[in-house]
N, C-alpha and C positions, 0 to 999 in steps of 0.2 A: 504493199510490203515492195518493194525493190528487189529484183535477182543482180547482184551480179556477178561476169563468172572475169577472173585469174589464172593470169596467168603466172604459171612458179618453174624455177628451173631454180638446180642447185647447180652454182660450178665447182665442179669438185676441184680447184687449183687454189682456188682460192677461196674456200667451203663461203664462199656466201646465196645466199639460198635472195633469188631477187623476184620479188610480187610484179604484178604491171597490171594494176585493174582498166583493166576498158581501153587502155592505150591512152593510158594517162600515165608521168612521167613513175621511175620505177619505183617501188622502194626496196632498200635493200637493208639484210638484217647479217649483220659479219658473227658466224660463229668462231671464234678465237682460237677450238678445236674441234677434234672428233668426238669428245663425249657426251653430246645430246640426242637425245630418243625422239622425233620427230613422229607426231601422233593427228592422224585424220579423225573427231567426234562430232558426231551432226553441223561436217561443212565447214568445222573450221578447225584452224591450220596451229596447234599447240607446240612449242617446242619444252626443252625441259633439258636443264643444262643436269649432267650426270655428276659432271664432276665434284664434287664433296670431298674438302676437306678432311685427312685423312681424321678417324674417329666421333663427325660429326652421323646425328642423325637424319636418315633423310623424315623428310615430310612423309606421312601421309596422309593420305584423303580419309576423315574418319565419321561419319554416321552414329548419332543415334537416338532408335526406333525403338516403339512402341509396343505395333502391331507389323500386321505386313505389309511388308514391304519388297520393290523392286533395285536392284545392286546395279549403281549406271558405273560403265566404263573409265572415271574416271575415280572409283570411288577406289579405299585398299581396304578401310580395314571399318566394320558395321556390327556397334555394340545394341542386343537387345535391353533394354533395360525394363524392367515395371512401369505402371502407367502409372499417373495419383492419382489416378482415381480408383485404382486398382483394374478397369474392364477387362483388363488380356481374355481372350477366348484360351481355353486349353495345351493349341497346338497355333504360332503366329509360323504361318509360309512370308522366307526370303527368296524369292527369284533371283537367280542371277544372270546377267549379262548372259550373247551368244561368247563360248570358247573359243569358236570361226572367227579371224583372223586373229586374233591379241595370243598371241605361242608369247608366254614369256608371263603373261599376270598373273598377279599371285592379287585374290582374296581371303583378311582374314576374319571368323565369324563367329563373336564369344557370345556369349547365354549364360547373361547376368539377371540370369530368374528362373524359377522349378517350373516354368511350362515347361512344351518341349518344342524346341525351335526346326521343322523342316523344310533344308533347303532343297529349290525347284531347278533345274535346270530348263534352259532354251531349246527349242526348236530338233527334240528326240536326241536330247545330248547328253552325256553318262559325267558320270562325278563316280571316278573307278568303276567303272561297268557298270554302275548301279543308279537307276534313275530320280534317286529324291538321296538325302544323308542327312541323316536324324540326330541331332544332340536332346540330351534325355533329361541332364542335371543342371545343374546350378552351376555355372563360373565353368562350365563345357567349352572349349575352342577349337577352332581346326581350320588349322591352312586348306588355300585348294592352290593348285600352279594352275593354268587353261595348256597346254598340247600346240593348242589351235583348233582342235576339233568337238577337244573336251574335258574335264574337270579331273583334277589329279589332283587328292591327298598327302601332303606332304610334309 
């Protein structure tokens, strides 16, 4: 595996992100306005246009899972469903990615089973001052917001 180092700069006057990989010619990404989110996830730069037309439905990264699961920072919605072979345990553990440095990130979790879904955190973070949060009933859901340090139920 090769390692590449990139120089990244944002020109505030032109709103252009300039990337210069190890002396190669610059690659420019032009942003037409300031309505973009720029995230670095696993050493990858992601640019998301947040300039949605009025009335549009924003895209959500959704996962359907049948067992214990760890939510990635890229996911917005996690739906727990019954496995086809019926082998779910009585409790399904869903572990959130860290709230630290993810201020404003929203994650929705929906329990579509009759099992208990236990939502856990990392690094001693909390969910409304609790170490975990349970969804006990079929079709119960929770929406969580990162305050940059912990998770809040909204």
